[in-house]
Structure formats: structure tokens, C-alpha cells
C-alpha positions as CSV (number, residue, x, y, z in Angstrom):
1,M,-9.8,-30.6,-1.9
2,K,-12.4,-27.8,-2.1
3,F,-11.4,-24.2,-1.8
4,T,-12.9,-20.8,-1.0
5,L,-12.2,-18.5,-3.9
6,D,-11.6,-14.9,-2.9
7,T,-11.4,-12.1,-5.4
8,R,-10.6,-8.4,-4.8
9,Q,-11.2,-5.1,-6.5
10,C,-8.0,-4.1,-8.1
11,P,-7.2,-0.5,-7.1
12,K,-3.6,-0.5,-8.2
13,S,-1.9,-0.9,-11.6
14,T,1.6,-1.1,-12.9
15,H,3.3,-1.8,-16.3
16,C,4.6,-5.3,-17.0
17,P,8.4,-5.2,-17.1
18,H,8.3,-7.5,-20.1
19,C,5.6,-6.2,-22.5
20,N,4.8,-2.8,-20.9
21,E,1.1,-3.5,-20.8
22,V,-1.0,-2.3,-17.8
23,I,-1.5,-4.9,-15.1
24,E,-4.2,-4.3,-12.5
25,F,-3.7,-5.9,-9.1
26,Y,-4.6,-5.9,-5.5
27,H,-1.8,-5.7,-2.9
28,Y,-2.4,-7.6,0.4
29,S,-0.5,-5.7,3.0
30,G,1.2,-7.2,6.0
31,M,-2.1,-6.7,7.9
32,G,-3.6,-9.6,6.0
33,N,-0.8,-11.8,7.1
34,L,-0.7,-14.2,4.2
35,A,2.6,-15.7,5.2
36,P,3.4,-18.1,3.7
37,H,1.5,-18.0,0.4
38,F,2.3,-19.6,-2.9
39,Y,1.5,-18.9,-6.5
40,C,0.5,-21.3,-9.2
41,D,3.2,-22.3,-11.7
42,S,0.6,-21.9,-14.6
43,C,-1.6,-18.9,-13.6
44,S,-1.5,-16.2,-11.0
45,N,-3.7,-17.8,-8.4
46,I,-2.5,-17.7,-4.8
47,F,-2.7,-20.5,-2.2
48,F,-2.8,-20.0,1.6
49,R,-3.3,-22.4,4.4
50,E,-3.5,-21.6,8.1
51,K,-1.6,-24.8,9.0
52,D,1.4,-23.5,7.1
53,R,1.3,-20.3,9.1
54,M,1.3,-22.4,12.3
55,I,4.3,-24.4,11.1
56,L,6.2,-21.1,10.5
57,N,4.8,-19.4,13.6
58,N,7.6,-18.0,15.8
59,N,10.3,-19.8,13.8
60,E,12.9,-18.4,11.5
61,P,12.3,-19.5,7.9
62,T,14.6,-22.3,6.9
63,E,15.1,-24.7,4.0
64,E,13.7,-27.5,6.2
65,I,10.5,-25.5,7.0
66,L,10.1,-24.7,3.3
67,N,10.4,-28.4,2.4
68,E,7.9,-29.4,5.1
69,I,5.3,-26.9,4.0
70,T,5.7,-27.4,0.2
71,K,5.7,-31.3,0.2
72,D,1.9,-31.3,0.0
73,L,1.0,-28.2,-1.8
74,Q,-2.3,-28.5,-3.7
75,K,-2.9,-28.5,-7.4
76,C,-4.5,-25.3,-8.6
77,I,-8.0,-25.1,-10.0
78,C,-6.5,-24.3,-13.4
79,G,-4.6,-27.6,-13.5
80,G,-1.2,-26.1,-12.5
81,Q,0.7,-26.7,-9.3
82,F,1.2,-24.3,-6.4
83,K,5.0,-24.1,-5.9
84,A,7.6,-22.2,-3.9
85,G,9.3,-19.8,-6.2
86,A,6.4,-19.4,-8.6
87,N,5.3,-15.8,-9.2
88,P,2.3,-13.9,-10.5
89,K,2.2,-13.7,-14.3
90,C,1.4,-10.8,-16.7
91,P,-2.2,-11.5,-18.0
92,H,-1.0,-10.2,-21.4
93,C,2.4,-11.8,-22.2
94,K,2.1,-14.5,-19.5
95,K,5.7,-14.0,-18.3
96,E,6.4,-14.2,-14.6
97,I,7.0,-11.1,-12.6
98,E,10.1,-12.0,-10.6
99,H,10.4,-11.6,-6.9
100,S,13.7,-10.3,-5.4
101,S,13.8,-12.6,-2.3
102,S,14.8,-16.2,-2.1
103,Q,12.1,-19.0,-1.6
104,V,13.1,-19.3,2.1
105,Q,12.9,-15.5,2.7
106,R,9.5,-15.4,1.0
107,L,8.0,-17.8,3.6
108,S,7.7,-14.9,6.0
109,D,6.5,-12.4,3.5
110,P,2.9,-11.5,4.5
111,C,2.3,-9.4,1.4
112,A,0.8,-10.9,-1.7
113,I,0.0,-9.5,-5.2
114,Q,-3.4,-10.7,-6.6
115,I,-3.5,-10.0,-10.4
116,K,-6.9,-9.0,-11.7
117,G,-8.8,-12.2,-12.5
118,A,-6.7,-14.4,-10.2
119,Y,-8.1,-16.0,-7.0
120,L,-6.8,-16.4,-3.5
121,L,-7.6,-20.0,-2.6
122,R,-8.0,-21.3,0.9
123,P,-9.0,-24.8,1.8
124,I,-12.6,-24.9,3.0
125,G,-12.7,-25.1,6.8
126,D,-9.3,-23.4,7.1
127,K,-9.4,-21.2,10.2
128,E,-9.0,-17.5,9.5
């Protein structure tokens, strides 16, 4: 599958909770509505498909919906796999920056964190 690769300027920064190095990032607010989105298990790339949003549309997130959406998540361009529960990684120490919500709760989270150097991948032809 081919993807569009979106990058963003990174106006925000924070310190890694593991190594304390500075991490630059872009924060997609709820206005971008990237729900649901998934991170790669190897890098910090983000995957979003409009069809997943339509499955979730007007439904409460459930384990069944999570399973339906994640059964055919794509491989990342880095060779990793997009997965529920994967998180952005520190570009310095490579450790995941944990999320406080469950995988099911995260289905309806429209906010995403794009680490500097990571891409937001959307399938080509995906309706915006």
C-alpha cells in the first residue's frame, strides 16, 4: 500500500521521562480529529485511515471495534508494524512514552503526538 507522508513543524518540546533529553514534537489537537490513530511499534510514525473513523463513528469504543480496526493495520515504512497500544518513542533513548489510557479508550482520542522526524501516514486515496 502507498501512503501520503505528512510532516509538521515542531513548535513544542518536552523532556523525555526516561533520559531527560529534549524531544521536539507537534501536537495534533482534537480539531484535526485523528481518531483512531496508531503508532508504529518500532518508530514514532503515526497511521490514520478514514475507514477506521467511519467504523468508530457514533459508536462507543469497545474491544470488538478495536479488534475489527486493528486486524488489518499496515506495516510501517520503517519495517515495523502499526499496533494498538504502541506509543511514540524518544528519538534519543528509543524508549516509549507511555499513554495513560487503555487501548479501547484511545480509539476515540483525536489528539496525536508527532515526534520530530516522524511521519503521519495515510493511505493514498483516503478521503480527508
